[in-house]
C-alpha positions in Angstrom: 1.5 -11.2 -19.9 0.3 -7.7 -19.2 -2.6 -6.0 -21.6 -3.1 -2.4 -21.4 -7.0 -2.0 -21.3 -7.7 1.4 -20.9 -4.2 3.9 -21.6 -4.8 8.6 -20.4 -2.3 11.0 -20.2 -3.0 12.3 -16.9 -1.0 12.5 -14.1 -1.8 12.6 -10.8 -0.6 13.8 -7.3 1.3 11.7 -4.1 0.1 13.7 -0.8 1.6 12.4 2.3 0.7 13.1 5.8 2.6 12.3 8.2 6.3 11.1 8.2 7.4 6.7 8.4 9.9 7.3 10.3 8.0 8.1 12.9 6.6 4.4 12.6 10.0 2.9 11.4 12.2 5.1 14.6 9.5 3.3 17.2 8.1 6.9 18.2 4.1 6.4 18.3 2.4 8.4 21.1 -0.7 10.5 20.9 1.5 14.0 19.8 2.9 12.5 16.4 -0.8 10.8 16.2 -2.8 13.2 13.7 -7.1 12.8 13.0 -7.8 11.8 9.5 -10.9 11.7 7.9 -11.8 9.1 5.3 -12.3 11.9 2.1 -9.0 12.9 3.0 -8.0 10.4 0.3 -9.0 7.6 -2.2 -7.0 5.3 -2.1 -3.7 5.0 0.9 -2.0 3.2 2.7 0.1 3.6 5.8 -0.3 3.7 9.3 -3.1 3.8 11.5 -5.4 3.3 14.4 -9.3 4.5 15.3 -7.6 6.0 18.8 -5.5 4.3 21.0 -1.8 4.8 20.0 -1.1 1.3 20.9 -3.1 -0.3 18.6 -1.4 1.2 15.6 -0.6 -1.1 13.3 -1.1 -1.7 9.1 -3.9 0.5 7.0 -5.0 0.6 3.7 -8.6 3.2 2.4 -9.6 1.3 -0.6 -12.9 4.3 -2.7 -12.5 6.1 0.7 -13.1 3.3 3.2 -10.2 2.3 6.6 -9.3 -0.7 6.6 -6.8 -1.6 9.7 -5.4 -4.7 11.1 -6.1 -5.6 14.0 -4.6 -8.0 16.9 -6.2 -10.9 18.4 -4.2 -13.4 20.4 -4.5 -15.9 16.9 -3.3 -13.5 14.6 -5.1 -10.1 12.9 -7.9 -9.8 11.9 -9.5 -6.7 9.3 -11.7 -3.6 10.8 -13.2 -0.9 9.2 -12.8 2.9 10.8 -14.7 5.8 9.0 -11.9 8.6 10.8 -8.8 7.3 12.0 -5.7 8.3 13.9 -2.1 8.1 12.1 1.6 8.9 12.2 1.6 7.7 8.8 -0.4 7.6 5.1 0.0 8.3 2.1 -1.7 8.0 -1.0 -3.9 9.8 -3.6 -7.4 11.1 -2.9 -10.8 11.4 -6.0 -9.4 14.5 -7.9 -6.8 12.2 -9.3 -7.5 10.1 -13.0 -6.5 7.0 -13.9 -3.3 6.8 -16.2 -3.6 3.5 -16.9 -6.3 0.5 -16.6 -3.9 -2.9 -17.1 -4.7 -6.8 -16.8 -2.4 -8.7 -16.0 -2.0 -12.9 -16.6 2.0 -13.9 -16.0 2.5 -17.3 -16.5 4.1 -19.0 -14.9 3.5 -16.4 -11.9 5.6 -14.0 -11.3 6.9 -11.7 -8.6 4.7 -8.2 -8.3 8.2 -6.5 -8.8 8.0 -7.9 -12.0 4.8 -6.2 -12.6 6.2 -2.9 -11.0 9.3 -3.3 -13.1 7.2 -3.3 -16.2 5.3 -0.9 -15.2 8.3 1.6 -14.2 9.6 1.4 -17.9 6.0 3.0 -19.6 6.3 6.0 -16.1 9.9 6.9 -15.3 8.3 9.4 -13.1 7.0 6.6 -10.5 3.8 5.6 -10.3 0.2 4.8 -7.7 -1.0 1.0 -8.1 -4.6 -0.2 -7.4 -6.8 -3.0 -7.6 -8.2 -6.4 -6.8 -5.3 -9.6 -7.5 -4.6 -13.7 -7.3 -1.8 -14.0 -5.5 -0.6 -17.5 -6.2 1.7 -17.5 -3.6 1.7 -14.2 -1.2 4.6 -13.0 1.6 3.4 -11.1 3.8 4.1 -9.5 7.6 2.4 -6.7 9.7 3.1 -5.1 13.0 2.4 -7.7 16.0 3.5 -4.4 18.3 2.6 -1.2 17.8 6.5 1.4 18.1 6.1 3.4 21.1 9.6 2.0 22.3 11.7 4.7 20.3 12.8 1.2 19.1 13.9 0.9 15.3 11.9 -1.3 14.3 13.5 -2.7 11.5 17.2 -3.3 13.3 14.3 -5.0 15.7 12.3 -7.6 13.3 11.5 -10.3 15.1 10.2 -8.0 17.9 8.2 -6.3 15.9 7.4 -8.0 13.2 4.9 -10.9 12.2 7.0 -13.6 11.1 6.3 -13.7 7.0 2.9 -15.2 6.1 4.1 -17.6 3.3 0.2 -18.8 1.6 -1.2 -19.7 -2.3 -3.9 -18.9 -3.8 -5.3 -15.3 -1.8 -7.1 -12.9 -3.5 -6.1 -10.0 -2.5 -7.1 -5.8 -3.5 -3.2 -4.1 -2.8 -2.5 -0.3 -3.4 0.6 0.5 -3.5 2.9 3.5 -4.9 6.3 3.0 -7.1 9.5 5.5 -7.2 11.8 4.3 -10.2 15.7 5.4 -10.2 14.3 7.7 -13.2 12.8 9.4 -10.4 14.1 10.4 -7.9 16.1 12.9 -9.6 12.9 15.2 -9.3 11.8 14.3 -5.4 14.0 14.7 -3.0 15.9 11.9 -1.0 14.2 14.0 2.2 10.4 13.3 0.9 11.6 9.8 -0.1 12.6 9.0 3.1 8.9 9.6 4.6 7.5 7.7 2.7 9.9 4.7 1.8 11.7 2.1 3.5 13.4 -0.8 3.3 12.0 -3.7 5.5 14.0 -6.0 6.2 12.0 -8.8 4.4 12.0 -7.3 1.1 14.2 -9.0 -1.7 16.4 -6.5 -2.7 15.5 -4.0 -5.9 16.0 -0.9 -7.7 13.1 0.3 -7.1 11.2 2.3 -3.8 8.4 0.8 -3.2 6.0 0.7 -0.5 2.7 -1.8 -1.0 -0.5 -3.0 1.8 -2.8 -5.8 0.8 -6.4 -6.2 2.2 -6.4 -10.2 2.0 -10.5 -11.1 0.7 -12.7 -13.8 1.3 -13.2 -13.5 -1.5 -12.1 -12.5 -5.0 -14.3 -10.8 -8.4 -17.1 -12.9 -10.0 -15.1 -11.7 -13.1 -11.8 -9.4 -14.1 -13.3 -6.4 -14.4 -12.2 -4.9 -17.6 -13.3 -1.6 -18.6 -13.2 1.5 -16.1 -17.0 1.0 -14.4 -16.3 -2.8 -14.2 -13.1 -1.7 -12.3 -14.5 0.6 -9.9 -17.9 -1.2 -9.1 -14.8 -4.4 -8.2 -13.4 -2.3 -5.6 -17.2 -2.0 -3.8 -17.9 -4.3 -0.6 -15.0 -5.6 -0.7 -14.5 -9.0 2.0 -12.1 -8.5 4.2 -10.0 -10.9 6.4 -7.0 -8.6 7.4 -4.4 -6.0 6.4 -1.3 -6.6 5.3 2.8 -5.5 4.9 3.1 -7.0 1.2 6.1 -8.0 0.1 6.8 -7.9 -3.8 8.5 -11.3 -4.3 5.1 -12.3 -3.8 3.7 -14.4 -6.9 0.7 -13.0 -9.0 -1.3 -14.9 -11.0 -4.0 -12.5 -12.8 -5.2 -9.0 -11.9 -7.1 -5.9 -13.2 -4.7 -2.6 -12.0 -5.3 1.3 -12.7 -1.9 2.8 -12.7 -1.4 7.0 -11.7 1.8 7.9 -12.9 2.7 10.5 -10.6 4.1 14.4 -11.7 4.4 15.6 -7.6 4.4 14.6 -3.6 2.6 17.0 -1.6 3.7 16.8 1.7 -0.3 18.1 4.3 1.4 19.1 7.2 4.9 20.1 9.0 5.3 17.0 11.1 8.3 15.6 11.3 10.0 12.8 12.4 
């Protein structure tokens, strides 16, 4: 069940820095990385490092605060950063105003992609989505090695991607972008290819989507039901890891802000 808590008619410009193909095709080096201040985005996802290209990994920006996946001997942890070097980020800035605030509590828990499909019917030009959620069963992965050898990471899945983690009862804060088939006439395939790709472990879908999640130590004290409570819930997150979230993860409960897309703006001229 999805409840619309706040509804507006605002539209959002998606900003893309760099090119996801530089990551997918294994072209990471110092020449590809671009300096990024977290002031560039209010919410974003992509790949980044603090400095060393060998440390490029999953990144998410929530309320201008960047969280990176940090590889360790035990697996991954999270680290915060004020400034980044990135081959690819996409997101929205602070000037964008949400189009809807929703509360979702499917019974039984349902794939995240089901919610994406539902929202795509309401927002046929695509949307950004952000917020905290309780995931009954999460499926996630991360880059266990920086893609620097000019190899396609999806064609060499076992070499670059960690085995999919299947976990129960996780609180997360996610940021995702979703493009329905109805939006593909508005946005060129060349531009969409700079931001979206089919992950080898992702279930097939009519939607193009890209979702990163900050896995949290604890969830919200209560689910927010207005805008003030919602944005307060995104502050002071206790992040334990950052991962690429697969959309067949089962959503149990969440409050999300939806930002309907109206345009895509490229921030630079670098291409794969």
